[in-house]
KELUM-269741 format. One record per residue (C-alpha): chain; residue in one letter; x, y, z. Coordinates in Angstrom, 1 decimal. Layout:
! residues N
REC   chain   res        x        y        z
REC       A     A        X        Y        Z
...
***
This chain:
! residues 323
REC   chain   res        x        y        z
REC       A     M    -95.6     36.4    123.8
REC       A     G    -94.7     37.6    127.2
REC       A     A    -94.1     34.9    130.3
REC       A     R    -97.0     36.6    131.9
REC       A     A    -99.8     36.1    129.1
REC       A     A    -98.3     32.7    128.3
REC       A     A    -99.7     32.1    132.1
REC       A     L   -102.8     33.9    132.2
REC       A     I   -103.4     31.8    128.5
REC       A     G   -102.8     28.6    130.5
REC       A     L   -104.9     29.7    133.4
REC       A     L   -108.0     30.7    131.2
REC       A     A   -107.3     26.9    129.0
REC       A     A   -107.3     25.2    132.5
REC       A     G   -110.9     26.6    133.6
REC       A     A   -112.5     26.1    130.5
REC       A     L   -111.9     22.6    130.8
REC       A     A   -113.2     22.5    134.6
REC       A     P   -116.4     21.5    135.6
REC       A     S   -118.4     23.9    136.9
REC       A     T   -121.9     24.3    138.9
REC       A     G   -124.7     26.3    138.1
REC       A     S   -123.5     29.1    140.0
REC       A     G   -120.5     29.1    137.4
REC       A     Q   -117.6     28.2    139.9
REC       A     A   -115.4     25.5    139.4
REC       A     Y   -116.5     22.1    140.8
REC       A     P   -115.8     20.9    143.3
REC       A     T   -115.7     23.9    145.9
REC       A     K   -117.1     21.9    149.0
REC       A     S   -118.0     18.5    150.5
REC       A     I   -119.4     16.0    148.6
REC       A     R   -122.0     13.4    150.0
REC       A     V   -122.4     10.0    149.1
REC       A     I   -125.8      8.4    150.5
REC       A     V   -125.7      4.7    150.5
REC       A     A   -129.2      3.4    150.3
REC       A     F   -128.2      0.2    152.4
REC       A     A   -126.5     -0.3    155.9
REC       A     P   -123.1     -0.4    156.5
REC       A     G   -121.3     -3.9    155.9
REC       A     G   -123.1     -4.5    152.4
REC       A     I   -121.5     -4.4    149.0
REC       A     A   -122.6     -0.9    148.4
REC       A     D   -121.3      0.2    151.4
REC       A     F   -117.8     -0.8    150.7
REC       A     A   -118.2      0.3    147.0
REC       A     A   -118.7      3.8    148.3
REC       A     R   -116.5      3.9    150.8
REC       A     S   -113.8      2.3    148.7
REC       A     V   -114.0      4.8    146.1
REC       A     S   -114.6      8.1    148.7
REC       A     Q   -111.1      8.3    149.9
REC       A     G   -109.6      8.2    146.6
REC       A     L   -112.2     11.2    145.3
REC       A     S   -111.7     13.1    148.7
REC       A     E   -107.7     12.9    147.9
REC       A     N   -108.1     13.5    143.7
REC       A     L   -110.8     16.0    144.1
REC       A     R   -109.1     17.9    147.4
REC       A     V   -112.5     18.2    149.2
REC       A     P   -114.0     15.9    151.7
REC       A     V   -116.4     13.3    150.6
REC       A     V   -118.7     12.2    153.6
REC       A     V   -120.3      8.9    153.2
REC       A     E   -124.0      8.7    155.2
REC       A     N   -125.8      5.5    154.9
REC       A     R   -129.8      5.8    154.5
REC       A     P   -131.2      2.3    154.8
REC       A     G   -134.7      0.6    154.3
REC       A     A   -137.4     -0.5    152.0
REC       A     G   -134.8     -2.2    149.8
REC       A     G   -133.0      1.2    148.7
REC       A     V   -136.3      3.5    148.1
REC       A     I   -135.3      5.7    151.5
REC       A     G   -131.8      6.5    150.4
REC       A     A   -132.8      7.3    146.6
REC       A     E   -135.5      9.1    147.4
REC       A     A   -133.3     11.5    149.2
REC       A     V   -131.1     11.8    146.4
REC       A     A   -134.0     12.2    143.8
REC       A     K   -134.8     15.3    146.2
REC       A     A   -131.2     17.1    146.2
REC       A     A   -130.2     19.9    144.2
REC       A     P   -128.6     18.4    141.1
REC       A     D   -124.9     20.3    141.5
REC       A     G   -123.1     17.1    141.8
REC       A     Y   -122.7     17.4    145.9
REC       A     T   -124.7     15.0    146.4
REC       A     V   -124.7     11.6    144.9
REC       A     L   -126.4      8.1    145.2
REC       A     V   -124.6      4.6    146.0
REC       A     T   -127.0      1.7    145.2
REC       A     S   -127.1     -1.8    143.6
REC       A     I   -129.4     -4.0    141.6
REC       A     S   -132.2     -3.5    143.8
REC       A     H   -132.5      0.0    142.2
REC       A     T   -134.1     -1.5    138.7
REC       A     I   -135.8     -4.1    140.6
REC       A     N   -138.0     -1.8    142.7
REC       A     P   -140.2      0.2    140.3
REC       A     S   -141.6     -3.7    139.7
REC       A     V   -142.0     -4.8    143.0
REC       A     T   -143.4     -1.8    145.0
REC       A     R   -146.5     -0.4    144.0
REC       A     T   -146.0      3.6    144.4
REC       A     L   -142.2      4.8    144.5
REC       A     P   -141.7      8.3    145.4
REC       A     F   -139.4      9.4    142.6
REC       A     D   -139.4      7.8    138.7
REC       A     T   -136.2      5.7    138.7
REC       A     R   -135.0      6.7    135.3
REC       A     R   -136.5     10.5    134.8
REC       A     D   -135.0     11.4    138.3
REC       A     F   -131.3      9.7    138.4
REC       A     A   -128.5     10.6    136.3
REC       A     P   -126.3      7.6    135.9
REC       A     V   -122.9      8.7    136.7
REC       A     I   -120.7      4.9    136.9
REC       A     L   -120.7      1.4    137.6
REC       A     I   -118.7      0.6    140.6
REC       A     A   -118.4     -2.9    141.7
REC       A     D   -120.2     -6.4    139.8
REC       A     A   -120.8     -9.0    142.6
REC       A     P   -122.5    -12.3    141.7
REC       A     N   -124.3    -14.6    143.8
REC       A     I   -123.6    -18.3    143.8
REC       A     L   -126.6    -21.1    143.8
REC       A     V   -125.8    -23.4    146.6
REC       A     V   -127.6    -26.5    147.9
REC       A     H   -127.4    -28.2    151.2
REC       A     P   -125.8    -31.5    151.2
REC       A     S   -129.0    -33.7    151.6
REC       A     V   -129.7    -32.8    147.8
REC       A     P   -128.2    -35.4    145.8
REC       A     V   -126.6    -33.1    142.7
REC       A     T   -123.5    -31.8    142.1
REC       A     S   -123.8    -29.4    139.2
REC       A     T   -126.6    -27.2    138.0
REC       A     E   -127.6    -30.0    135.3
REC       A     E   -128.4    -32.4    137.8
REC       A     L   -130.2    -29.9    140.0
REC       A     V   -132.6    -28.8    136.9
REC       A     E   -133.5    -32.7    136.4
REC       A     F   -133.7    -33.3    140.2
REC       A     A   -136.2    -30.1    140.5
REC       A     R   -138.3    -31.0    137.5
REC       A     A   -139.3    -34.5    138.5
REC       A     R   -140.2    -33.0    141.7
REC       A     P   -142.4    -29.9    141.3
REC       A     G   -142.7    -27.6    144.4
REC       A     R   -140.6    -30.0    146.8
REC       A     L   -137.4    -27.8    146.7
REC       A     S   -137.4    -24.6    148.4
REC       A     Y   -135.2    -21.9    148.1
REC       A     A   -134.1    -19.3    150.6
REC       A     S   -133.5    -15.3    149.7
REC       A     S   -133.1    -12.3    151.9
REC       A     G   -135.9    -10.7    151.0
REC       A     V   -138.7    -10.2    148.7
REC       A     G   -137.2     -8.2    145.6
REC       A     T   -133.8     -8.7    146.1
REC       A     S   -131.4    -10.3    143.9
REC       A     T   -131.3    -13.3    145.6
REC       A     H   -134.9    -13.9    145.0
REC       A     L   -134.9    -12.7    141.7
REC       A     S   -131.9    -15.3    140.8
REC       A     G   -134.1    -18.0    141.5
REC       A     E   -137.1    -16.6    139.9
REC       A     L   -134.9    -16.1    136.7
REC       A     F   -133.6    -19.5    137.3
REC       A     K   -137.2    -20.8    137.6
REC       A     A   -138.0    -19.1    134.2
REC       A     M   -135.0    -20.4    132.6
REC       A     A   -134.6    -24.3    133.1
REC       A     G   -138.4    -24.8    133.9
REC       A     V   -138.5    -25.7    137.5
REC       A     D   -141.4    -25.5    140.2
REC       A     L   -139.2    -24.2    143.4
REC       A     L   -140.7    -23.0    146.5
REC       A     H   -139.6    -19.4    147.5
REC       A     V   -138.8    -18.8    151.5
REC       A     P   -138.4    -15.1    151.9
REC       A     Y   -136.3    -14.4    155.1
REC       A     K   -135.4    -11.2    157.0
REC       A     G   -132.0    -11.0    155.4
REC       A     G   -129.4    -13.3    154.3
REC       A     G   -128.1    -14.1    158.0
REC       A     P   -131.1    -16.2    158.6
REC       A     A   -131.8    -17.5    155.1
REC       A     V   -128.1    -19.3    155.4
REC       A     A   -128.7    -20.0    158.9
REC       A     D   -132.1    -22.2    157.9
REC       A     L   -129.7    -23.2    154.6
REC       A     L   -127.2    -24.9    156.7
REC       A     G   -130.0    -26.2    159.1
REC       A     G   -131.8    -28.2    156.0
REC       A     Q   -135.1    -26.3    156.6
REC       A     V   -134.4    -24.9    153.1
REC       A     Q   -132.8    -26.9    150.4
REC       A     V   -131.1    -24.1    147.7
REC       A     M   -130.3    -20.7    147.9
REC       A     F   -128.6    -18.1    145.7
REC       A     A   -126.6    -16.6    148.2
REC       A     T   -124.0    -13.7    148.0
REC       A     L   -120.7    -15.3    147.5
REC       A     P   -119.1    -13.6    151.0
REC       A     T   -122.1    -15.1    153.0
REC       A     V   -121.7    -19.2    152.0
REC       A     L   -118.1    -19.0    150.5
REC       A     E   -116.6    -20.2    154.2
REC       A     H   -119.4    -23.1    154.6
REC       A     I   -118.9    -24.3    151.0
REC       A     R   -115.1    -24.7    151.6
REC       A     A   -115.9    -26.8    154.8
REC       A     S   -118.1    -28.8    152.8
REC       A     R   -121.4    -27.4    154.6
REC       A     L   -123.1    -26.5    151.4
REC       A     R   -122.1    -27.5    148.0
REC       A     G   -121.4    -25.0    145.3
REC       A     L   -122.9    -25.4    142.0
REC       A     G   -122.1    -22.2    140.0
REC       A     V   -122.1    -18.3    140.2
REC       A     T   -124.8    -16.0    138.4
REC       A     S   -122.5    -13.9    136.5
REC       A     A   -121.6    -14.3    132.6
REC       A     R   -118.3    -15.2    133.3
REC       A     R   -116.5    -17.1    135.9
REC       A     F   -115.6    -14.9    139.6
REC       A     P   -111.5    -14.5    139.4
REC       A     G   -111.8    -14.6    143.6
REC       A     A   -113.5    -18.0    143.2
REC       A     P   -112.7    -19.4    140.1
REC       A     E   -113.2    -23.2    140.6
REC       A     F   -117.3    -22.2    140.5
REC       A     P   -118.3    -22.7    137.0
REC       A     T   -121.0    -20.1    135.8
REC       A     I   -125.1    -21.6    135.7
REC       A     A   -124.8    -20.6    132.3
REC       A     E   -121.9    -22.8    131.6
REC       A     A   -123.2    -25.2    133.8
REC       A     G   -126.2    -26.2    131.9
REC       A     L   -128.6    -23.0    131.5
REC       A     A   -127.0    -20.8    128.9
REC       A     G   -128.0    -17.3    129.1
REC       A     Y   -128.4    -17.3    132.2
REC       A     E   -127.0    -14.0    134.3
REC       A     V   -127.4    -11.9    137.1
REC       A     S   -125.4     -9.6    138.6
REC       A     G   -125.2     -8.3    142.1
REC       A     W   -123.8     -4.4    141.0
REC       A     S   -123.2     -1.5    142.8
REC       A     G   -123.4      1.8    141.1
REC       A     M   -123.2      6.0    141.4
REC       A     L   -125.9      8.0    140.4
REC       A     A   -126.5     12.0    140.7
REC       A     P   -129.9     13.9    140.7
REC       A     A   -131.2     14.5    137.6
REC       A     G   -130.3     17.5    136.1
REC       A     T   -126.5     17.7    137.3
REC       A     P   -124.4     19.5    134.7
REC       A     R   -122.7     17.0    132.7
REC       A     A   -119.5     17.8    132.8
REC       A     V   -119.9     17.3    136.7
REC       A     I   -121.4     13.6    135.8
REC       A     E   -118.4     13.0    133.4
REC       A     R   -115.8     14.8    136.1
REC       A     L   -117.1     11.9    139.2
REC       A     A   -117.0      9.2    136.8
REC       A     R   -113.5     10.0    135.4
REC       A     E   -112.2     10.5    138.8
REC       A     T   -113.9      7.1    139.9
REC       A     A   -112.7      5.5    137.2
REC       A     R   -109.0      6.0    137.8
REC       A     I   -109.7      4.8    141.4
REC       A     L   -111.3      1.7    140.3
REC       A     R   -108.4      0.9    138.4
REC       A     E   -105.7      0.7    140.7
REC       A     P   -104.6     -2.8    141.4
REC       A     E   -104.6     -2.9    145.0
REC       A     L   -108.1     -1.4    145.0
REC       A     K   -109.1     -4.6    142.6
REC       A     K   -107.4     -7.0    145.4
REC       A     R   -109.8     -5.7    147.7
REC       A     F   -113.1     -5.9    146.0
REC       A     L   -112.4     -9.5    145.4
REC       A     T   -112.1    -10.3    149.0
REC       A     Q   -115.9     -8.6    149.3
REC       A     G   -116.8    -11.1    146.7
REC       A     A   -117.3     -8.6    144.1
REC       A     E   -114.9     -6.9    141.2
REC       A     A   -114.2     -3.3    140.1
REC       A     A   -116.4     -2.9    137.2
REC       A     V   -116.0      0.6    135.0
REC       A     K   -119.4      1.7    133.0
REC       A     M   -118.8      5.3    132.2
REC       A     P   -122.0      7.7    132.1
REC       A     D   -123.8      6.7    128.7
REC       A     E   -122.7      2.9    128.9
REC       A     F   -124.0      3.0    132.4
REC       A     S   -127.2      4.1    131.6
REC       A     A   -128.0      2.0    128.9
REC       A     F   -127.3     -0.8    131.4
REC       A     V   -129.7      0.5    134.0
REC       A     D   -131.9      0.6    131.1
REC       A     S   -131.9     -2.8    130.3
REC       A     E   -131.7     -3.9    134.2
REC       A     I   -135.6     -2.1    134.6
REC       A     V   -136.8     -4.3    131.5
REC       A     K   -135.5     -7.8    132.8
REC       A     W   -136.4     -7.2    135.9
REC       A     K   -140.1     -6.2    134.9
REC       A     K   -140.4     -9.5    133.1
REC       A     V   -138.8    -11.5    135.4
REC       A     V   -141.2    -10.0    138.4
REC       A     E   -144.3    -10.4    136.1
REC       A     F   -143.3    -14.0    135.7
REC       A     S   -142.8    -14.6    139.5
REC       A     G   -145.8    -12.2    140.4
REC       A     A   -143.5    -10.6    143.2
REC       A     R   -144.4     -7.9    145.7
REC       A     A   -143.0     -6.1    147.9
REC       A     D   -145.5     -4.2    149.6
***
């Protein structure tokens, strides 16, 4: 075989392996828009920006992050649900994506039918904290203390239907305790009132309270994840501290519009996974109270399904409504 023939066969083979859009062109051929369903500064935004730079380098096209906050992630998700299913518009969202179907009466999309899960990007546990005036030092002691005082302890959240809210409702259901939910418009005001003693308990995001815990202004009892968080391993999980089976992850992940070609989804997942496995990026995630996490399309899809079922049960127990 001549050199020119061998080169031609090599090019044809490479083309056969390259993902393509509906037009038959190799993917990607133009810029990719990553819509973040939340305002800048949170874990989802950090996750999106952390992987977008690497995706731009790996895919050799611009990858532009656009924040579309509002309605607990619904506004950004709607924009992606209505976008062309060609891999050039994707969504980075959070656990709220699987909570919203249960707490919102009407959504402008179907959470499962209108999206194709691409990859889980990050896991971010909450942490159970109490004001120092509450005389407990463990999850087990808090359960006993609360059982003896039904309805007298209040817990703050960053809003109805958020992970900080439903972490508390899951805790109530599993521990058999009666805590009063006090929703706030964001984590900042909630933590401020917790510090002031206006509320006694919170399932807070780690970055918002870790400094206060280490300064003894708050007391950390346990993280909501299935295993200890590597960025703060001194805190036990709530499960190991007395409530077996308890688990909440404030995850962030990437989804595409339904109908996006499977080859495109797999390319995005594969390239994102490469970025998430870089040691330096893993360290950066830990400083933000999260772990770089990888669940590829099929595993992530099953995870999304399980989260929808899980939070539907918790919402039915709590009666929570965001509208």
